[in-house]
C-alpha positions as CSV (number, residue, x, y, z in Angstrom):
1,X,108.2,31.7,108.4
2,X,104.5,31.7,108.6
3,X,102.6,29.4,110.8
4,X,98.6,28.8,110.6
5,X,96.0,25.8,111.2
6,X,94.1,26.9,108.3
7,X,93.2,24.4,105.6
8,X,91.2,21.1,105.5
9,X,89.8,21.8,109.0
10,X,87.1,19.6,108.8
11,X,89.5,16.5,107.7
12,X,91.7,14.5,109.9
13,X,94.0,11.8,108.7
14,X,93.0,8.3,110.4
15,X,95.7,7.3,112.9
16,X,96.5,4.1,110.8
17,X,97.7,6.0,107.6
18,X,100.2,4.9,105.3
19,X,103.4,7.3,104.5
20,X,101.4,8.1,100.9
21,X,98.1,9.1,102.7
22,X,100.2,11.3,104.9
23,X,102.0,13.2,101.9
24,X,98.7,13.5,100.0
25,X,97.3,14.7,103.3
26,X,99.7,17.4,103.5
27,X,99.9,18.5,99.8
28,X,96.4,19.0,100.0
29,X,96.7,21.4,103.1
30,X,99.4,22.8,101.3
31,X,97.4,23.5,98.0
32,X,94.7,24.8,100.1
33,X,96.9,27.2,102.0
34,X,98.6,28.3,98.9
35,X,95.1,29.3,97.1
36,X,93.1,30.4,99.9
37,X,95.5,32.3,102.4
38,X,98.6,33.4,99.9
39,X,96.5,33.6,97.0
40,X,99.0,31.8,94.6
41,X,97.4,30.6,91.3
42,X,98.3,26.7,91.3
43,X,99.6,25.5,87.9
44,X,100.3,22.1,88.5
45,X,100.6,19.6,91.3
46,X,103.0,16.6,91.6
47,X,104.8,17.7,88.2
48,X,107.3,14.8,87.0
49,X,110.1,14.8,84.6
50,X,112.4,11.3,84.6
51,X,113.0,10.9,88.5
52,X,112.2,14.5,89.5
53,X,109.4,15.6,91.1
54,X,108.3,19.0,92.2
55,X,104.9,18.9,94.6
56,X,103.4,22.3,93.8
57,X,104.3,24.9,91.1
58,X,102.0,28.0,91.6
59,X,101.9,32.0,90.7
60,X,102.6,34.5,93.0
61,X,101.4,37.3,90.9
62,X,104.2,37.2,88.4
63,X,106.6,34.9,90.2
64,X,106.9,31.4,89.7
65,X,107.1,29.4,92.9
66,X,108.2,25.9,93.4
67,X,106.8,24.4,96.9
68,X,108.1,21.4,98.6
69,X,105.9,20.0,101.0
70,X,107.2,18.0,103.9
71,X,104.4,15.9,105.9
72,X,105.7,14.8,109.3
73,X,104.5,13.7,112.6
74,X,104.6,16.5,115.3
75,X,107.1,14.0,117.1
76,X,109.5,14.0,114.5
77,X,112.9,14.5,115.6
78,X,113.8,17.0,112.4
79,X,111.3,19.3,111.2
80,X,110.5,18.9,107.6
81,X,112.4,22.5,107.1
82,X,115.5,20.9,108.1
83,X,114.9,17.5,106.5
84,X,115.2,19.2,103.0
85,X,119.0,18.8,102.9
86,X,121.9,19.1,100.7
87,X,121.2,16.2,98.5
88,X,117.3,17.0,98.2
89,X,117.9,20.4,97.0
90,X,120.0,19.4,94.2
91,X,117.5,17.2,93.3
92,X,114.7,19.7,93.5
93,X,117.3,22.7,91.8
94,X,117.4,19.8,88.7
95,X,113.7,19.4,88.7
96,X,113.2,23.1,88.8
97,X,115.5,23.7,86.2
98,X,114.1,20.8,84.0
99,X,110.6,22.8,84.4
100,X,111.8,26.1,83.5
101,X,113.7,24.9,80.3
102,X,110.2,23.2,78.8
103,X,108.4,26.7,79.2
104,X,108.5,28.9,75.6
105,X,108.8,32.2,77.8
106,X,110.3,31.3,81.3
107,X,109.2,34.0,84.1
108,X,112.1,36.5,84.7
109,X,111.4,35.5,88.6
110,X,111.2,32.3,90.4
111,X,111.8,31.1,93.7
112,X,111.5,28.0,96.0
113,X,109.3,27.7,99.1
114,X,109.0,25.1,101.6
115,X,105.6,24.2,103.2
116,X,106.2,21.8,106.8
117,X,103.2,20.2,107.6
118,X,103.1,18.8,111.0
119,X,100.8,15.9,111.6
120,X,99.6,16.6,115.2
121,X,97.7,13.6,117.2
122,X,94.3,13.2,116.4
123,X,95.2,13.8,112.4
124,X,95.1,17.5,112.2
125,X,97.6,19.3,110.2
126,X,99.4,22.5,111.3
127,X,101.6,24.4,108.4
128,X,104.8,26.2,108.4
129,X,105.2,28.4,105.3
130,X,109.0,29.1,104.6
131,X,109.4,31.8,101.8
132,X,112.3,32.1,99.4
133,X,114.5,29.3,100.7
134,X,117.8,29.4,98.9
135,X,117.8,26.7,96.5
136,X,119.2,28.7,93.3
137,X,122.8,30.4,93.2
138,X,122.6,34.1,92.4
139,X,123.9,33.2,88.5
140,X,121.7,30.4,88.2
141,X,119.9,30.6,84.5
142,X,118.0,28.6,82.2
143,X,119.8,27.1,79.7
144,X,118.3,25.7,76.6
145,X,119.9,22.9,74.7
């Protein structure tokens, strides 16, 4: 886990923000963190296929990284990391598999990360990055149809 306050330091979320605004704010912070701090190359944001959505898809060197961003109030009872339960992981696994299937040459290595954005009073965001979260079983492979 990596914690940091880097990102859109000058930008704050208004107190009367909607859930969609909090989500977009968290994704902006996470994307800036991935590019600026981690050195990832962003491929796509909010990739959709049917009902599936992946918040961020990036490259970390030659490793494809699927990123789930969870923006929550600092007063939330459950952190963003623990809010990704079994059902959400199944949905994410299906989405990642669909993304990989559409690629002509899928990468040899890919992983799943979670970025937990805690929105503090005053509208600032604090990030926690969880790298290589178990999502795929060890025999997972891309099956083309």
